[in-house]
C-alpha positions in Angstrom: 110.8 114.9 101.3 112.6 118.1 101.4 110.6 119.3 103.8 110.6 116.2 106.1 114.2 115.5 105.5 116.1 118.4 104.2 118.0 118.5 101.0 120.6 115.7 102.6 118.0 112.8 101.7 118.9 113.6 97.9 121.9 111.2 99.2 120.2 108.3 100.4 116.7 107.0 100.0 114.2 107.8 102.1 111.2 106.1 101.1 111.4 103.2 98.9 107.5 102.3 97.3 106.5 99.5 95.5 103.4 99.2 93.3 101.6 96.8 91.0 99.2 97.1 88.2 99.0 99.9 85.7 99.6 103.2 86.9 97.3 106.3 84.8 99.2 109.1 83.4 101.8 111.1 85.6 103.1 108.3 87.8 106.4 109.8 89.4 105.9 113.4 88.9 107.4 115.5 90.7 109.2 113.7 92.7 112.9 114.4 94.4 115.6 113.1 95.6 115.2 110.3 98.5 112.3 108.9 96.7 112.6 105.5 94.6 109.4 104.6 93.2 109.6 100.7 92.0 106.2 99.5 89.5 105.9 96.2 88.1 103.4 96.5 85.3 102.9 99.6 82.8 102.1 103.8 83.5 100.9 105.9 80.7 102.1 109.3 79.6 103.9 111.7 81.0 105.6 109.4 83.6 108.6 111.6 86.0 106.8 115.2 84.8 109.2 117.6 86.6 111.5 115.1 88.2 114.0 116.8 90.3 115.8 113.2 91.8 115.1 110.0 93.0 114.9 106.7 91.2 111.4 105.0 88.8 112.1 101.8 88.2 109.4 100.4 86.0 109.4 96.0 85.0 107.0 94.0 83.3 104.9 91.6 85.8 107.1 88.3 86.5 105.7 85.5 83.9 104.8 87.8 81.4 104.0 86.3 77.9 105.4 89.0 76.5 108.8 89.7 75.6 110.4 93.2 77.6 111.8 94.4 74.5 109.1 94.0 72.3 106.4 95.5 74.6 105.6 99.5 75.6 105.4 99.8 79.4 105.4 103.5 79.1 103.6 105.7 77.5 104.6 109.1 75.8 106.2 112.5 76.7 108.0 110.8 79.8 110.4 113.1 81.7 108.6 116.4 80.7 110.8 119.4 81.9 112.6 116.8 84.2 115.8 118.1 85.4 117.0 115.2 87.8 116.7 111.6 88.8 117.1 108.6 86.7 113.9 106.7 85.1 114.6 102.3 84.2 112.1 100.9 82.2 112.6 97.2 81.6 110.6 97.8 77.7 109.7 100.3 75.7 108.5 103.9 75.5 105.7 105.8 73.6 106.7 106.6 70.1 106.2 110.6 71.2 108.8 113.0 72.9 110.5 110.8 74.7 113.1 113.5 77.5 111.6 116.5 75.8 113.3 119.8 77.1 115.7 117.9 79.5 119.5 117.3 80.0 118.7 113.4 80.8 121.2 110.6 79.0 119.2 109.1 76.5 121.9 106.0 75.8 119.5 103.7 73.9 117.3 105.9 72.3 117.1 105.8 68.8 118.2 108.8 66.3 114.5 110.7 67.3 114.0 109.8 70.7 114.8 112.9 72.2 113.4 116.3 71.3 115.0 119.1 72.7 
């Protein structure tokens, strides 16, 4: 993204990609400003690993028979080494190491939600 559009792309979305289903490990790893990834489904561990910018949205499928607030939609160790960007998950994350070694705002997480 930076090579194609330069650093100005960080100010607006240049790439808006949507996916459905189960994303494997490291979904949205190393994304930069100007990118938006929108997943309807769930993702494994390391969502947003090394994220430098951009936006990631993960939500349950419409008509799901479970309550989003009770379901784990992302695995462990999300945002590992992330330095920028935004992650929105309409559901729970795995129990271990959410946003380790990052400076992200972890509003809404419990006491053990982050590890620095």
